[in-house]
N, C-alpha and C positions, 0 to 999 in steps of 0.2 A: 805477731799479727794479732788482734784481738778478737776473740773467737765469744758465745754466750750458745749458752744450751736452751734449745725451748721445755719449755715448764709444764708442758702437754704430755708430748713424747718426745724428749730428752732428743732431740737431732740437732748435732753443731750444728750452726751459725756462722755465719762472716758476727761478726761487733755490727757493721751498715744493715744488718737484712733485716726489712721491716714488719717480713710476714715470714711464719715458718712456712717454707714449703711442704711441705709434708702434712701437716697438718691444719695448716692457715690460721695456727697462733699469732698471740701477739705477749703475750708473758713470754716474758727472756731469767734466765739464770745468768750475770755473768763471770764466765769463765777465767778467762787473763786479764789478762793487764801490762801486757809491753810496753815497755816506755825506747825509746828511741836509746840509744848512749852514745846523744853527743851532749855537748855543754849547753849546758839546763834545762838537759831530761831531770823529770823526777822518779822515785820508783816504787808505787804504789806497793801495798801489802800484797802479799801470795794470794793468788783464790786457786779455789779447789782445783788440779791439771782436769785436764779434758782427758778422758778416755774416749774413741782413738787422743792420740793428741790434736791438735789443728791440724790442719792444713794450708799447704800456700797456692792451694787451688784460689781462685775468687770466686770459685762458685763453690768454695767449703768442702772440696773433696780431694781424696787421692784419686793421682791418675787410673788410669788402669779400669778395677769396675762401678760403676756407675753408681751415689748414691743410694736409689732405690734396689741393688743387690750389695750390697754390705749387709754382711750381723748386726741383726738391729744393737744399738748401743743404746745402754739405758746407765745415768745415777745411780750408787751400789746404795740400794735399802736396805737398811738391819732390819731383819726381823731377828723373834725366837722359835723356837719348836714347840710347840704347844707339847701337851701330859697330856694323859689317858683319858679325864672325863674332860664333857665336850655342855660349853653352855651358851647360851645367848648372849647373842649382841647388842648392844646398842649405843648411837655417836654422842657426844657431848664438847661441845668446842671448851677446847682447851691450852694454853700457851705453852706448855711444855705434856708430853707422856710418861703419865705416871704408873706404871703396871703393875697392879700388887695382885697378890691374893689373901683372903684369910685362912689362912695354917692356925699348927695347934704348937705354939711355944715349945713345946716339952720337944717335942721330933726333930728339931728344927738346929742345926747345927748356928753357930755365931756369924754376921756376917762379914765378910771378909769382903777391902773396896776391890774393886773393879772397876779397868780405865771405863770413859763413860764414851755411848757416839751418838752419831748426828742419823734424824732423818730426814729427808726434803717433806716441805710441806709443799703441796701444791693449790694453788689459787688463781683467779684469775684475775686476778689484781698487780700490776707492777710488782709491792713488796708482798711478798707469799706471805697468808697467815699464819694465825697456827693449826697447827693438828689437830685431827678429832681425835678426843681422848676416849678409851674405851674401858673408863673406869667407872664404877656408881657404886655408890655405895658397903666399898671395901669388895669384889667379889666382881671377877676380872670374868668376860663374856666369851666366849672362846671362836676363832673363825679355822677355818680350812689355812690349812699349811702351804707357806710359800713359798718361792725363793730365796733363798739368804746370802747376805752378800756381807764379808768381812772387811772391818775397817781396820786398815794398820796404829795402832795405839797411839804414835807418832807423830799422825798427823792431826791428833784428837785439836790441838791449838790453832793449827792453822783452819779446823773446820769452825771455831769458833768464833774465827770474825767474819763472815757472813751471816748475816741476817738473817737467810732464810732460811736459817737451817735450828732445830731444836734438839737437848741434849738431852738423855737419859739416860742411866745405868744401864746394860747390857747383861751385866753379872748379877745375881742377887745375894748377901750375906752369905755367909755359911749359915746362920741361924735358920734359913729362907726359903725355901724347894724353887727349881726354874721355871721361873714367869713361864706366862704360855705367850705364844708368839701372838703378835700383834697382822695384823688385814691388811697389805695396800691395794688400794683400791688402784687398776694401770690408769691410767689416760684411756687406753682402748676399754675399760669396764668400762665406765663412764660415756666414752660414745654410744655403747652398747645400751645403758640405761637411755640416757636421751633419746637413743632411737628409736624406742620402742614405749617411749612416756610418751613419745609427740604421735604418735597412731589411739592410742590410750584417749591422748589429752583430748585431740582432734572428734573421737567416738564422743569420750564422754559430752566435748561442750555442745554437741550435734543434739544428742538426748535431750539433754540438758534444756535447747532452746525449742526443740518439738514442746517440750512435754511445758515449755513458760506459752508456749501461742497456744496452743489447745486451753490451757487456763482462761488468758487474756480472751480470747473469742469465743468462749464461754463464760464468760464473765458481761461481758457487752453484749451479747445477744440476750444473757439473762438481765442485763442490768439495767438496773430506776431510777430514771432522771434522780442526776446528785444532787439541784440546786435544791438549795432548801423550800417546803413548802412553806408560804405563810396564812395558814387558814386562819377564819376568820366567820364570827355566828349571826347572825343577826335573828330576831326576834322582830316583829309587828302580832297587836303592837304590844307595845311594852310594860303597858297599862293595865291590868286588867283584872278578873274577877272569876270567882271560881263559876267549872262548868262553858269559862266563854272559848273562845280558838283560837289558839295562840300560832300562827302561823312561824317557821325557825323556815330559815337559807341559810344556806353554806359556799365558802367559797374560798379554791387553794389546797384544797383537800387533794389523796392520791387519787384515781381513776380508778372509781368502779371499786372501788375500797367499801369497808360493810363501816359504817358509822354507827357509834354508841350516843349518847344522852344517857347523863346523869345528872340529880340536881342535887347540886351542895358541896357538902362531903361525902357526902357516900356515892357508895362503887355500884350499888347497885343503877341495873340500867335501867331508866325507864323508856325510853323508843329506842328503836334502831329502822337503820333504815340504810341500803347499797346507792352510792356516793356515779354519781353519772359520767361519761368518760371524760369530760370534759374537768373533774372534779369540781364541781358545783352539786348540790340538790335540797329542797325544796320539801318540809312535808308540815303535816299539818296538826297538832297536839290540844286534846280539847284539857283546861285545865279543871282536878280532879279536885270533887269537895276537903280533901286531907290535906291537904296543902294552904300552908299557917299565912296570913297574912304581913306583909312585910314584904325587904328586897330578899329578891333569891336566885342563885346562880345556875343558871345550867350551862351544862359543860360536854364539849359535842371533841370525842377522839375516837382517831380510823385507825388501822389496823395498824400504822403503822408508828403509832403516837403522837399523829402529829393534832394536837389540840386546840381549841377556840372554848370559848367563856361568853357571853353578852348575860346583861342581868333582864329579872323583869321586876317588877310590882305587883303584886297579889294587893288591890284591895280590900278592905275591911264593908259587908251587906248593911247601905246607912238602916236602920227603918223607917225612911218615906217612902211612897209612893215611886212607882218609878218615870222618868220624865228624859225624854229626848234629846239627844243636845248634841249640835252640828259642830267642830270643832273650829270651822268657816261655817262666813257666808259667801263669796263668793274662787272663783278657782280663778283662773288666764293660764291657759295652753301655748299662748302663741302665736304668735305666725309661720308657716309653714307654706309649701306647694303643693298644689291640688295629688289628690289619692296618697298622703300622708296623715297616718290614723297617729292620735298622740294618746297616751295614758296618764292619769294620775291616781294615785292611794289619796282615799278620805278616810277620817274616823268619826264614827259613830260612838258617843261617849252614853253614862244614862249617871244621870247627877243625882238618882233617885236610889230608891231600896227594887229587891226583886227581878223579875226581867224591862228587857222594851222587850215590846212584838210590832213590828216596824213595818212603813211597804210607801215603796219610791215611785214614780214615775218623771216624764218628760214629756219636755213640749217640742222641740224639735228634734225632725228624724235623724240629721246627723251627731245629738248628745246620746248618747246611753249608759247605763252601770253596768257592775258584770253584774251582782242577781238586786232583782227589784224586790224583795223582801228577805226578813230572817229573824231574830229572837237574839239578845243574849245578855249577859247582867251584869257587864264594864264597861267593857268596847271593842267595836267592827270595825275592821277595815278594808273596804270597798273600792272600787276601779270606776272612774269616770272614763270615759272614752270618745276619744271627738272624731268621725273618720273623713276625710276633704273627701273622697269621693265624688266627683263630678256636680261640683261645688264652683260658682262662677268668684273668681280673683274680690272676698269683697273682708270685712268685717261681721261677724256671726254672735250671738247671745241667747243663750238656751238658760232654760230654769229644769230642773230637779227637783219638784215637792215630794217631802218624805212627810209622812202619817203615822203619827202611833196610834196598833190600833190598841184599841178596848178603852180609851182613854180618853176628854173631852180639851188636851189641848189640841194648840193653833198649827197645824201643820209648816212646818220649817222648811224654808225654801233655800236652795243653792244657787248664785247662779255662778255662767258657764259664757267664758272670752274666749273666743278664737280666732282667728285671720285667717285668710284663701291670699298668698302670696302669687302676680302672676307667674305664671310658668314662666321660663329663659328663655332666651333665644334659643332653637332649633333649628340648625342646618342640616339635609336632608338632600341628597344627591341621587339621582334616579341608574347610574351608571358609578359601577365601580372598575371599570376596565372600559377600553374600548380597543378594537383594531382595527385597520387599514392595510388595504391592499393596492397594492401600483410596481407602475415599472419605472423603468426610467426615461420612460419618454412622456407614461401619461400621468398626472399624478388623480391618486384615488380620489374618489366625492367626499363632501362635509358629511360631519356627522355632528349630532347634537347632542346637548349634557342640561334637563330638566332643573335645577335649583328649585326650593322647598320651606321656608321657615315655615316649622311645626309647634313653633313654641309660642309663645304669651306676648315678647317685647318685641321691637323691632331689632334686626341687625344691618350691620355693614361690613359684604365681604368682601375679599379682594380675592384672587385668583394668580399664581405665576406658572409658569413653564418652566422646564426642566429637561432638556436631553442628556443620556449620554452617549454619543455618537452619532456621528454625519450633519453637526452640527446644530443649525436651526431651521430645521423643518417643520420644527411644531407649533402653532399659537390657535389660538385663541381670540372668542370678540362678543359682548366685553369682557374687561376683565378684572371691574370691579362694578359694585349696585347696591343699593338698599333695600330691605325686604321688610316690607311691615307682616305683623303677624297672621301666617296662614297667605303670604302670598307667593308669587313663584318665577320664574323668570328661566330664560329659555336661552344658551351659552352656546352659540359656533365653537367648534371643532375643525381646526385648518393642518392636513399635514401636507405635504409638500415632497412628495420625491423625484418630479425631476433631478435629472443628473447626479442621481446616490447609485452607488453601486449595489448588485445583487446581493441580497439580505436582511436581516433583520435588525429593528434600530426598535429601542426602548428612551421612552420619556415618559415622564408621572407633568399633572395637572394637582395642584396643590391649594383647596379652598381652603378659605379661614375670615376666622371674625373673630372679637372680639370675646375672652373669655372663652374660650374654646380651643377643645386641638383641633390642626391644623389637617383635612380632611382629603389624604393623597385619591388620586384615578391614575392607576398605568395606562401609558398606552404607547401599545405596538402598532408597529408598524412594520409590515414584509415586501417588502421591495424583492418584483419576480423580475423573469430576464420577460421585454416584448411579446405582446401576442403575435400568434403565425397563424396562420389557419392551414390547415392538411387535405388533403381531397383522398377516398378511398370509395372501392369498389364491388360490391358485395360479389360478381362474377366479372370472369376478366374472358369469357366464351360461351358466344349462344350457338348454335346447330339447329337449323331450322331442315325439314324435311318435305316435301313435294312432292305431287304430279304432274306433269308437265301442262300448264297454262291454268294450275289450279293456283287456288296462294294457302299457306301456312295460316296457321292462328298464330297471332300479334305474341309475341313474349319482352317483358321487361326488366331490369336490373337497377340494384340503388346504387345513390352512391350519397355519398355522407362524408362531413367535415370532422373530426374528431378534434381539430386544431379549437384555441382557445380564440381566434379570431374570426369577423364574419369573413366567408368565402363566396366570391363573385365570377360564376365558372359557366366558358359554353360548349357544347360539342361538336365537335366538323366529323363528314365522315368521306372515305378517299373514295377515288373514281368508282371504284366498284361495286360500293355498296350504294350510293349515295341514289344511280339511277334506277334501283331496284325494292329498297326501303326508303322508312320517312323517323323519324327519330323525335318524342313527342317528348314534355319542351323538350326545347333543345339550349338551352339560358338561364337563368337569370339565378340566386343569394340564397344561400345560406349565412343561417346565424351558427356561433359555435355551437359543436356537439348535432347539429342541423343534419338533418336524407330527406331527400328528397327519391319517387320510384319512376324511371323513365322507359320507355313501353316504344318497342322495335316495331312495327308493321309491316312485316312484306307485300312485296308487292309484285309479280316475277309471272304473271298471267304470257306473259310477251316474250321470258325465257325459256329458249330453245332445253332438253337434258341436260345435264351437268352438272360440276360442280363452278359453285362462283364464293369467293369467300374475299374478304377485307378486315378493314378495321372502324372504327367508331371510338372517336378519340375528344376525351376529356376534358378541360384545359383556366389556368384562371387566367379569367381576360384580363382583373386589374396587369397595369403597366408596373413595369418594375418587380411584379412579384418572382417569388421564389420556390413556389409552389409547384410541388412535384407531378406534371399531368397522366392520367391515366388511360389505359388504352379494354377497349374491348372489344374479341378480334367477330366477325360473322362469319357461317358459313350457310350457303345454302346448296343440301342438296336434290335436285330435280333428275327423276324421273319419269321414262315414256314408256306405260307402264299399264296396264287393264287393272281395274280397281271393282272388285265385290261390293253390291251392298245391297239388305233385303232391308223392306217396310218393317219386320218383326220379328222377335228371335223365341218369342214365345204362342203356344198353339194351344190353346184349351179346350176339350170335350168332354161334355157330357150328357150321356146317354145309361136310358132304361129299358124296364124289358121290353116299352114300345116303340121307341126312340131307338133303332140298333145301328144307321145310317147313317152319319151326315158328312159332309166337306165342308172346306174355309180354304183361303189361298192367301199367299206373299205378291210381294215380287221382287223378283228379281233384276238392278241395277249395274253398267258398268258407267263404274264415277270415273275410270280411270283416260289414259289420254293412247289407249290400243284396246285393237277387239278383244272381245272373252269369249274364250271358247269352256261352255260353263260344261256341269253335270250336279246330280244332285244322288247322295249316295244316303241308304237308311239304313239303321242298327237302330236294333229292338231287340230286347232282349228278349221275351214272349217268345215262347213255342209256335205258338200263332200266330201268324199275319193279319195282322188286323189292322197299319199303314200300308195309303199308297197314294203313288200322285201324279197325276194326265201328261205332267211335260219333265222326264229326267236329266232335259239337257238340252243346250240349242248354241247360236256364235250371237253375240249381240257387239256395237259395235256402243264404241265412244260414245257414253250420254244415253245410250241406247235401253228398254224393259223389257220382260215379256216375265209376265205371268205367270205359277203353277197353281193349279189345283189335290189338298191334298185332301181323301177321304178315311176317316175312321169308318170299320168296321166291328162291330162286336156283338154279333149275332155270336159269336163263339166263344167268350167269355166273359167266366164270373163274375159273379161283385167285388171289385173292387179295382187300386187307381194300377194302372198302370201307363208308363211312358218309351218315349222314344225317340230317336234324333236324324234333324238331315241333314246333310254339309255337303253346302254350295261348295265349288269348288272348280282354281285352271283345270283344261286338262291335258293344256302343251306343258311337254318337261321344262323342267329346266327354268320357267317363269319365277317371281318373285313376289307372287301375286296370293297375298295374304283370303282361305279359305272363310268362310259362315256357316255357322252355326247355329236350326232351328229344335227347339225343344219343345216335344207335342205328350200331351198328355192329355191322358181320356180317363176318366171316372165312372163302371159300370155301376148301377146298384140296382 
């Protein structure tokens, strides 16, 4: 059986094993090359005998112990025992191991031939690479002592046939000391190194990633635009003399940067200004007297060394008198819409010497100049301004007259022309959205939209309708038309909810005209359930307490319609209530959320004592209605008893030293249906008896009455106010007759 050995863990495997079942390695070393003894079989060179011999089993192990339980088997690794001194170790790739040591030749014996040994070189490739050498600069670096294996000399020639082995001499010549051993790094040690290296590499990668992202975030937050700036510098006017004002403007510089100006090749700043947030700036400079005539270069440089330049011409001053001259006699600012303001720079020049003192005036309110007077030596820039606000569409011509002060020169006139275009057509809608409310049985009320042309030109408009659901439930009329400037029209919007289910529906009306973006109007239709009337009452019980033969006071209740549809209602009384009570009103109509008060008037004078009750029923009088009816229970409690009634509950006396005795009277009446046996009880808080009555009791028939005289005697009372009570009550035991109380007050002065 052919076998092979894993170069990583030295596991002995079958020759057809794809991977090592111990370490998963893919690099193997052929061990045996057995061939069949049949005719035609060939013999290959003998390989290194396996240790232990190859197993006859397919799995590559012997019967008995599992391969994982077998003692560790490894190929022979020849080593050398180290001497006492220890040196540092480093590795170097080499085809052969050639360990050596620098020694003193006078102390070493002559070299003696020795058998050569081979050591396996571990490599991940199919063909193992050369073993690392531990020799450099003639000095051997030593490693800790490891296990040593001896290889028989007679097998030396067999080992030479394997390409995976390299030869070296294990025994040094007699004149050299014993060589130091080489450290053999086993596969297990390699795995341990790799096991420690992986987390270290991961941690290092994470740290580097965090550092890199932090640096990148800092650079992004603090970075400036990477796009290259292209600064520009402009000068107005570019031809001028000493003492003239030069307007310098720039663009494309770094935002908010400090911009310095230099003249010609000099690096001495003549002016500096801070750029705006847009990178632009504008600054004025007065030409000094020491600038020599000729062409001069002005440079502008910001903090990032963005630089721009412009050339100006410094003119010499002629000896002639000053003379004002216009660079042009007419300016056309073109046509534009109303309310548009146009500006244009215009140069004044002095073709003479000294300085020009000038003044300007305009003959039109829409035409102005940036400054109406000034003084300059060479040239000066002014701005012509045209304001078209509140101007009707047409062409306009205006004039600005320039006069030179202190001279006899003729005034110069600048003619300015411009035009105001008619305002373009503009369609304005009165509504941006509409909402309809309907039911599956009733369409909502139509609504309208007013459109108006607020522009200065006529327009032809069209309107389209679209819905997202529910079909073609939305329409309008008309769908197109023409509007003159200032004209308007009314559009009727129609929504149909008949047959639609309950829910919300969306639609859009789109108005458009040539040269403008379409304007949408959102339409929402809310389809609600059909309106339903409802009936409610404020109370379900009315109770009347009465004396036999007397009618109690009327009582009332309220009926209401909390529904969303009109309610036609009516009232019916059962047979117990109908003869003794009337209801008003007894029928009517209630709008949604409406209410009405119903009055119940008793008629029980002919009813004997007792309790009578019944029901008042309120119903919907519409045929086929499903409105639930309501009932109010009415109860009459009629009693046969006397009722005490007095004509006054207050009596007052006013006494002094002259008037000490006076009398007043009150009337007692039996308002009940039974005789009344009555009496009067006096209650006086004063220890002095000052109140008396002439009639302290009696009997009254129903509707009968009696007078009682009340006498007040304050003879023995000191000045002050005194009170007493007179209580008129029924003397019959067990009767529910309510007593009456009269309060008597006397004031003594």
